[in-house]
C-alpha positions as CSV (number, residue, x, y, z in Angstrom):
1,M,361.2,88.6,191.6
2,G,357.8,89.7,190.3
3,L,359.4,92.0,187.9
4,N,361.8,89.2,186.6
5,H,358.7,86.9,186.4
6,N,356.8,89.7,184.3
7,S,359.7,90.2,181.9
8,F,359.9,86.8,181.4
9,Q,356.3,86.4,180.5
10,K,356.8,89.4,178.0
11,R,359.9,87.7,176.6
12,K,358.0,84.3,175.8
13,I,355.0,86.2,174.0
14,G,357.4,87.7,171.8
15,M,359.7,84.6,171.1
16,Y,356.5,82.2,170.8
17,S,355.0,84.5,168.3
18,S,358.0,85.2,166.5
19,L,358.7,81.4,166.0
20,L,355.2,80.9,165.0
21,S,355.3,83.4,162.4
22,L,358.8,81.9,161.0
23,L,357.4,78.8,160.8
24,S,354.2,80.2,159.0
25,S,356.4,82.0,156.7
26,I,358.3,79.0,155.6
27,A,355.0,77.0,155.1
28,F,353.7,79.9,153.0
29,A,356.7,79.9,150.8
30,I,356.3,76.1,150.4
31,S,352.7,76.5,149.4
32,V,353.6,79.3,147.0
33,L,356.1,77.0,145.4
34,L,353.5,74.2,145.1
35,C,351.1,76.9,143.3
36,I,353.8,77.3,140.7
37,L,354.6,73.6,140.1
38,F,351.4,72.4,140.6
39,P,349.0,74.9,139.4
40,D,346.0,72.7,138.7
41,Y,346.1,71.3,142.3
42,P,344.4,73.4,145.3
43,I,347.1,72.3,148.0
44,G,349.2,75.0,147.2
45,N,346.4,77.7,147.4
46,T,345.1,76.0,150.5
47,G,348.2,76.1,152.0
48,I,348.7,79.6,151.2
49,Y,345.6,80.9,153.0
50,F,346.3,78.8,156.2
51,S,349.8,79.8,156.6
52,N,348.8,83.2,155.8
53,I,346.2,83.5,158.6
54,F,349.0,82.3,161.2
55,I,351.4,84.9,159.5
56,T,349.0,87.9,160.3
57,F,347.7,86.8,163.6
58,S,351.3,86.1,165.0
59,F,352.5,89.4,163.4
60,V,349.9,91.2,165.6
61,I,351.2,89.6,168.7
62,I,354.8,90.3,167.6
63,V,354.0,93.8,167.3
64,Y,352.3,94.0,170.7
65,S,355.5,92.5,172.0
66,Y,357.7,95.0,170.7
67,F,355.1,97.8,172.2
68,L,355.7,95.9,175.6
69,F,359.6,96.8,175.2
70,T,359.5,99.8,173.7
71,L,360.4,103.0,175.5
72,N,357.7,105.3,176.6
73,E,358.9,107.9,174.2
74,D,358.9,105.7,171.2
75,K,355.5,103.8,171.9
76,S,353.5,106.2,169.7
77,S,355.3,104.8,166.4
78,V,354.6,101.1,167.6
79,V,351.0,101.7,168.3
80,F,350.6,103.0,164.7
81,S,352.1,99.7,163.6
82,L,350.1,97.8,165.9
83,V,346.9,99.4,164.4
84,I,348.1,98.6,160.7
85,S,348.5,94.9,161.8
86,I,345.1,94.9,163.4
87,I,343.6,96.2,160.0
88,N,345.4,93.6,158.2
89,A,344.4,90.7,160.4
90,V,340.6,91.8,160.2
91,K,341.1,92.1,156.4
92,N,342.2,88.4,156.3
93,I,339.6,87.2,158.3
94,I,337.0,88.5,155.9
95,I,338.8,87.3,153.0
96,H,339.4,84.0,154.0
97,H,336.1,83.2,155.6
98,T,334.8,84.3,152.0
99,Q,337.0,81.9,150.3
100,F,336.2,79.0,152.2
101,A,332.7,79.5,152.8
102,V,332.2,79.6,148.9
103,T,334.6,76.6,148.5
104,L,332.6,74.6,150.9
105,F,329.4,75.2,149.1
106,S,331.4,74.5,145.7
107,M,332.4,71.0,147.3
108,K,328.8,70.2,147.8
109,N,327.8,70.9,144.6
110,N,330.7,69.0,143.0
111,E,332.3,72.2,141.6
112,K,336.1,73.2,141.2
113,F,338.0,74.9,143.8
114,S,337.5,77.9,141.9
115,L,337.7,80.4,144.8
116,L,341.0,79.1,145.8
117,N,342.8,79.5,142.5
118,F,344.7,82.9,142.1
119,D,344.5,82.7,138.5
120,Q,340.7,82.7,138.2
121,F,340.2,85.1,141.1
122,E,343.1,87.6,141.1
123,I,341.3,89.8,143.2
124,F,342.0,87.7,146.3
125,F,345.7,87.4,145.1
126,N,345.7,91.4,145.2
127,L,344.2,91.5,148.5
128,T,346.7,89.2,149.9
129,T,349.7,91.4,148.3
130,F,348.1,94.4,149.9
131,G,348.3,92.9,153.2
132,Y,352.1,92.4,152.6
133,M,352.4,96.1,151.8
134,L,350.7,97.0,155.0
135,M,353.1,94.6,156.9
136,S,356.0,96.6,155.2
137,F,354.7,100.0,156.6
138,S,354.1,98.3,159.9
139,F,357.7,97.3,159.8
140,I,359.1,100.7,159.2
141,F,357.4,102.2,162.4
142,I,358.7,99.2,164.6
143,G,362.3,99.7,163.1
144,I,362.0,103.6,163.9
145,S,361.5,102.6,167.6
146,L,364.2,100.4,168.0
147,R,367.4,101.6,169.9
148,K,370.8,100.3,168.4
149,I,372.1,98.4,171.4
150,N,374.2,95.7,169.8
151,R,375.0,94.6,166.2
152,K,372.0,92.0,165.9
153,E,369.7,94.6,166.9
154,K,371.0,97.2,164.5
155,L,370.9,94.6,161.6
156,L,367.2,94.0,162.7
157,K,366.5,97.7,162.3
158,I,367.9,97.8,159.1
159,L,366.1,94.9,157.6
160,M,362.8,96.4,158.9
161,L,363.1,99.4,157.4
162,L,364.5,98.0,153.9
163,H,361.4,95.6,154.1
164,I,359.8,98.7,152.4
165,V,361.4,97.5,149.2
166,F,358.9,94.6,149.1
167,G,356.0,97.1,150.2
168,S,357.0,99.3,147.1
169,V,356.8,96.3,144.8
170,F,353.4,95.4,146.2
171,F,352.4,99.0,146.0
172,L,353.0,99.1,142.3
173,N,350.7,96.0,141.9
174,L,348.0,98.1,143.4
175,I,348.8,101.1,140.8
176,R,348.8,98.3,138.2
177,I,345.2,97.6,139.3
178,I,344.2,101.0,139.1
179,L,345.6,101.4,135.9
180,N,344.0,98.1,134.6
181,L,347.4,97.0,133.2
182,T,348.2,93.3,132.3
183,F,351.2,91.4,132.1
184,T,352.3,88.1,130.9
185,H,352.7,85.3,133.7
186,F,352.0,88.1,136.1
187,I,350.9,85.6,138.9
188,S,353.8,83.5,138.5
189,I,356.2,86.6,138.7
190,A,354.4,87.9,141.7
191,L,354.5,84.6,143.4
192,I,358.2,84.2,143.2
193,I,358.4,87.8,144.6
194,M,356.2,86.5,147.4
195,I,358.8,83.7,148.1
196,L,361.7,86.2,148.4
197,S,359.7,88.2,150.6
198,C,359.1,85.3,152.7
199,I,362.7,84.5,153.0
200,Y,363.3,88.0,154.1
201,Y,360.5,88.0,156.4
202,S,361.7,84.6,158.1
203,I,365.1,86.3,158.8
204,I,363.5,89.2,160.6
205,C,361.4,86.6,162.5
206,Y,364.6,84.7,163.5
207,L,366.2,87.9,164.7
208,S,363.1,89.1,166.5
209,F,363.1,85.8,168.5
210,N,366.7,86.6,169.6
211,Y,365.7,89.9,170.5
212,F,363.0,89.0,172.8
213,K,364.9,86.2,174.0
214,H,367.8,88.4,175.1
215,K,365.6,91.3,176.5
216,N,365.9,91.9,180.3
217,N,363.5,94.9,180.8
């Protein structure tokens, strides 16, 4: 009885965190779309930052939930994934605290919401894409730890491992920064890639929700 209750609690943690991350990812994609359609309004950028906070923190809980259900011989890879996700979450705290602290100061002085604008402050956009690159690496180590029990779990494993494709794209952005390269409409193209990444991530969240829902031990 006690073991079943403990398993149920662990499953709830994984299910709710996956659901929160799924909804946050959808909100993120909508916010990015608003950025593209209405670049002069702060609502899109503001939505990106709020939803990104929920994504990164719920992702930490998702990784922890996988750790709880991972076999002892595979836990080391999930621990590494957990460390990466925590680093990413701390990074986001620093970034978003800086953005909103300066933004509030700007509002008091009747200035523009400049720090919330990706086009004016590309550094914050680059830090955001760097965070998604970290998440891609984190997915790899979770995927390695998954056992292929059924078709859905096998699909979840494959999608996690293939998420490195988006990680590679964001890594190329890091190379672009180092080489100081510039491209026309770069921000808009990168935002579209982020929307595709959100759709992909949402599928993983949905499959993760089902994974935890049907886990018994």
